[in-house]
C-alpha positions in Angstrom: 128.8 72.1 77.9 125.6 73.0 79.8 124.8 76.7 80.5 125.6 77.8 84.1 123.3 80.8 84.8 119.5 80.9 84.6 119.9 83.7 81.9 121.6 81.3 79.6 119.0 78.7 80.2 116.3 81.2 79.3 118.1 82.1 76.0 118.1 78.2 75.2 114.4 78.1 75.9 113.7 81.0 73.6 115.9 79.6 70.8 114.9 75.8 71.0 111.7 75.6 72.9 110.9 73.5 75.9 112.3 70.1 74.7 115.9 71.2 75.3 115.1 72.1 78.8 113.5 68.7 79.5 116.6 66.9 78.1 119.1 68.8 80.4 118.5 67.1 83.7 121.5 68.5 85.4 120.1 72.0 85.9 118.1 72.6 89.1 116.2 75.9 88.7 115.6 76.1 92.4 119.4 76.5 93.0 119.8 79.5 90.6 123.1 81.4 90.6 125.3 81.9 93.6 124.4 84.7 95.9 127.0 84.2 98.6 130.6 82.6 98.5 132.7 82.0 101.6 135.9 79.9 102.3 136.6 77.7 105.2 139.7 80.0 106.2 140.3 83.6 105.5 144.0 83.5 106.8 146.5 80.9 107.6 150.2 80.5 108.4 151.9 77.4 107.0 155.4 76.1 107.2 157.3 75.3 104.0 156.3 72.0 102.4 153.0 71.8 104.3 149.6 71.9 102.6 146.1 73.3 103.5 142.9 72.3 101.8 140.4 75.3 101.4 136.8 74.7 101.0 134.3 77.0 99.1 130.9 77.2 100.5 128.0 78.5 98.4 124.5 80.0 99.0 122.3 78.4 97.8 123.9 75.2 99.3 122.7 73.2 96.5 124.5 75.4 93.7 127.2 73.2 92.0 129.6 75.9 90.3 133.1 75.4 89.1 135.9 77.5 90.8 139.0 79.2 89.5 141.7 79.0 92.1 144.7 81.4 91.9 147.7 82.6 94.1 148.9 86.1 93.9 152.5 84.8 94.5 152.8 81.1 93.2 156.5 81.1 94.3 155.5 81.3 97.9 152.4 79.1 97.7 150.6 77.4 94.7 146.9 76.2 94.7 145.0 73.6 92.8 141.4 72.8 93.4 141.5 74.4 96.7 144.7 72.6 97.9 147.5 75.2 98.9 151.0 74.1 98.9 153.6 76.2 100.8 156.7 76.5 98.8 158.9 79.3 100.4 158.9 81.9 103.0 156.7 84.9 102.2 153.0 86.1 101.8 150.5 85.4 99.1 146.7 85.7 98.7 144.6 82.7 97.4 141.5 83.7 95.4 138.6 81.6 94.6 136.4 82.7 91.9 132.9 81.2 91.1 132.6 80.6 87.5 128.8 80.6 87.4 128.6 84.2 86.1 128.0 85.7 89.5 131.3 87.4 89.6 131.7 86.4 93.3 135.3 86.1 94.6 136.7 85.4 98.1 140.4 85.5 99.3 142.5 83.7 102.0 145.9 85.4 103.1 148.7 82.9 103.5 151.9 83.5 105.3 154.6 80.8 104.8 157.4 80.6 107.4 
């Protein structure tokens, strides 16, 4: 697995020299870590059985992190890769966390009727 942050890449450079950085073509130094994270929605009301696709947007735009999606009440609505499925009436909060080491999280409040 390739390092996700600039600090992790610097550590490799120190340990192994420049050759390891030349081989790791997936890393784009200009993108760096995420500085801002937003969601396509901050709140939404859904009917039971319906779905909603949430999209995470990052700054810089060319950052390509992985995200961890969670629901505060998975009995009301579950989430997988940003797709929220309404299960039963109630309220929950969907959280999207960037896994690039930035610690950034954003939330969307969901009400199911």
